[in-house]
N, C-alpha and C positions, 0 to 999 in steps of 0.2 A: 369483518366482523363488524368494523367501525358503525356500519349504518343500521345495527340491529340495537341502538343503546335504548329504544324506546320502547314500550310495551308491547304494541301491536305493529312488530314489523310487517306483517302484511294479513290482510285479511284472508280466509279461506272460504270460497263463495261455492256452493253446492251446485253444480251445472246438470241442469237436466235437460236429457234429451229430447223431449216432446215441447217443453215449452220454457222459458225464461219466466214466465209468468208463477212458479212454481213456487213455492216457498223456498226460501233460505236458510241454509246453516253457517253460521259465522265461527271462527274461532281464532285464537291470537296466542302466540308465546308470550311467555315473561323471561328475559334473559339473567340468567344467573348472577351477572355483574350489573345489572340496576334492579335485583328482586325486590327491593323495597320501595322504589317506587313505581314498579312494574304491578305489585300487589295492590299498593293503592289505586293504579286507575284501573286496572281489573275491576276491583270492588267497585268503584264508580259505575261500571258499564255490565255489568253482571246479569242485567235482565236482556241485555243484548247480545249476549254470547252462549253459544251452544257449549264449546270445547274450548278449555284453557290445557295448552301445553308448558309447564314449567321446561324451560331449555336448561335443564339440570345435569344431565350425565354425558361425561366421555369417557372412553373406553381404552384401556391401556393396550401396549400390544401384546398383551397374554389373553386379552380377553375379560379382564376383570374392569366392574364398575369404577368409576372415581363420581363421586357427587358434589360438583362442583357447586351446587346453591344452598348446600344444606338442607335438605328436605324436611329432617327431621326436628329441625328449628321450633318452637314455639308460633312464630309469625307465620311459617309455611303451614303448620300443623292446622292453628286457626282459619288461613285461609282456604285450604283443602275442604274444612267443615262446613263453611259459609257457602262455599260453590257446591256442595253436595246437597243442603238446603234449597239453594235455587235453581238445583236440577241440571247445573252445569257439569260436563264432565269434565276429570283432569286424567290426564296422560302424559306423564313425564316424558322428554323427548331423550332418546340414546344418541348419540352422536358421535360418529368416527367417521376421519378424513385421510387417514394413512391407507393405501389400498394394497401395498405390500402384507401388510398387518392382518386387515382384514380378511386377504385370500390365505394367508398361515393358520386363522384360527379357523375358519369356515371350511376350510378343505379337510380339516383333521375332525374324524368322528367324535373323539374323547375332548378336544378342545371346544369344538362348536355347543357340544353336551353341555360341557360345564359353563359356557358363555350363556347360553339357553337357561340353565337354571338360575343362573344368578339373576337376570331379567326377571323369571318369574318371580324369585324369592321378593325382587324388590317391590315387585307392583303387590305382591300379596301382602308384604310385611305393611306397606302404606295405603292398604285398601285403595288403591287407585282403582280406576273403571277401565284401565289397561294402561297399553305404552305406543308409544310412537318412535319408528324407526328408521334414523336419519343417516344413512351411510354413504358418503359421496366417496367418488374420486376410486371407483373399485376399477379391478381389472376386468377384462373381458374375460379372461380364464376363470374368473370367478362367479360368472354367470348363472351355473348350474348349482353351484354350492351355496351362492346366497337365496336360490328359490328353493331349495332343500333346507335352509335356515329358517326361512320363514313357515315351511309347510311346518317342521317341528315346534317352532314356537307358537304357531295358531294351535294347534294340537294341546301342547304344555298349558296354554295361558287358558283355556278350557272356554268358558261364557266372557271372558275379558274381551276389550276390542284391541285390536292390532291395527294402528294406522301404520301406514309407510310412506315418507317423503323420499320425491326424486325430483332430480334434475331435469330441467324441461329438454325434450326430443326436437331438435330442429328437423324437419323431413329432409332426405337426402337430397334432393333436387334441388334445394335452397343453399342446402350446407356444403357442398361440392362442386367445384367448377366443372369435375368429371367424375360422376356418380362410380365407385367401387364397385366391381363385379359381387365382391361380399363385403358387409359391411359388420363388424363386431359390434355389438353391445355389451353393455354390463347389468343391465337390466331386462327380465324377461316379463313383458308387459302382461301377458296370458299368465303367467305363474304368479303375478301380484295381484292380478284380478281374481284369481282363486283363493289367495291364501290371506290377504289384507282385507279388513272390512272395508277400509276405504283408502285412497291413492291421493297424496298432496302432492302438486306437480306444481315446483317453482317456476311460474312464469315471468320472471323476470332475470335481470341482467342478461339482456339479449346482446347490446351492445353490438359489435359487427359480425354476428354469427351466421346472420341471413346473409348470403351472397347476393341474392335476387334483388330484395329489398335494398341492399348497399347499392346495386347499381339503378335501380328505380329513383333513389333518393340523392344520385351524383348531382354534385352542384350546389348541395346546401350540405350545412351541419348535420350529420347523422351519426347518433350513436346511442342510441335509445335504450332506457330501463325495461321498457317494454312495449315495443308497437304493438297496436290492437291486432293489426294484419298478421304480426308472426305468432301472436297468443292464439289466435282463431286456426293456425295453421299447426299448432303444437296440441291444441285440443283436437283437430278433426284428425290425426295422427293417432294421439293417444286413444281415441273413441273407435280407432278399429279392432283392439283388442281390451279396451277395458269399458266395462259398462258406464253408463252417462252417470248413474245413482251410485257410483262408488268413485266420481271423481270429485276432489276439491282442488279449485283454483288457487295458486298463491298468486295474491296481487300485491304488487309493491306500494308502501307509501311512503318513499324516499326518491329522491334523486340525486345525482350527480353531477360534480363540476369539474370541466375539461377546461385543457387550455391547446388551443387549436393551432396546428400549421397548416398556412392556405398557400394552395397553388392554383395557376389559374383554372377556374371550374372544379377546383374541385378541393376538399379538406382532406388533407393526406395524412396530417399526424394528430392524436389525440394523447394526451397527457394527463392522468387522472391528477385531480387537486384535493378531491375527496368527496364526502356525500353532505347531502342536503337530507334532513329530517323536517319535520312539519312546524317546528320553534324555528330553525333556521329559514323556512321558506318565509314564515311570517316576518321577520327581522328584515328578510332582503325587502320583502313587498312595502314594508314601513318607510324604509330608507326614501 
């Protein structure tokens, strides 16, 4: 999470199928641990933004929400009102990273219903434009329950927006040395296309995920945040099941520092030192 210390962790750009000349939609997250700085930065750029996601809610193991940002604080309420006057939508993010807990709640009809009710109440109480669901690390066994959760949440939200954030999916032929006969995924792209108003694909933190590109770049340091060749593969795969006008592409605005172990004609070891955000990069450039 360290790399998310600035307002715009990444931009979300609408990817049109027909033409990249089409109008763009731009969104940004405000992390709860830097909310005052994030709000100030967002206010300076409201004219350039279409959507703001307060990176606000985490989920307990029982499916109840924890407001880490304090969205009922006066600072947040003033900002949400100002964003509304500028026609910038505000959708709080609900984050959950415990695959076992996600499965336990979503696979239970009663727990799933209670979880959905709490999310909808949060959206209605705050008069937000909708909600962003960011459930990562899900189990493959959860795939159908997660799709059912999205379907039921969509129904309960009514005219409010439902956005869904998902990890990037590397094509199997680039991910495996030998492609398995059966590949189990945790996200049903077709179901997400049906129930989510739009889908944010986190096209970053590629690192060594793409074995084909790793081989192609052998002999040079290669552990990218997001190689454009990889990003294109991710988009093309997603477009097989998700309409272009529903895809928002997560673009990283950070880098990473690595300590390398070098062998003849091969950079074989990468130890993470930390992340580099824009202020860090500007400081390095001035040295």
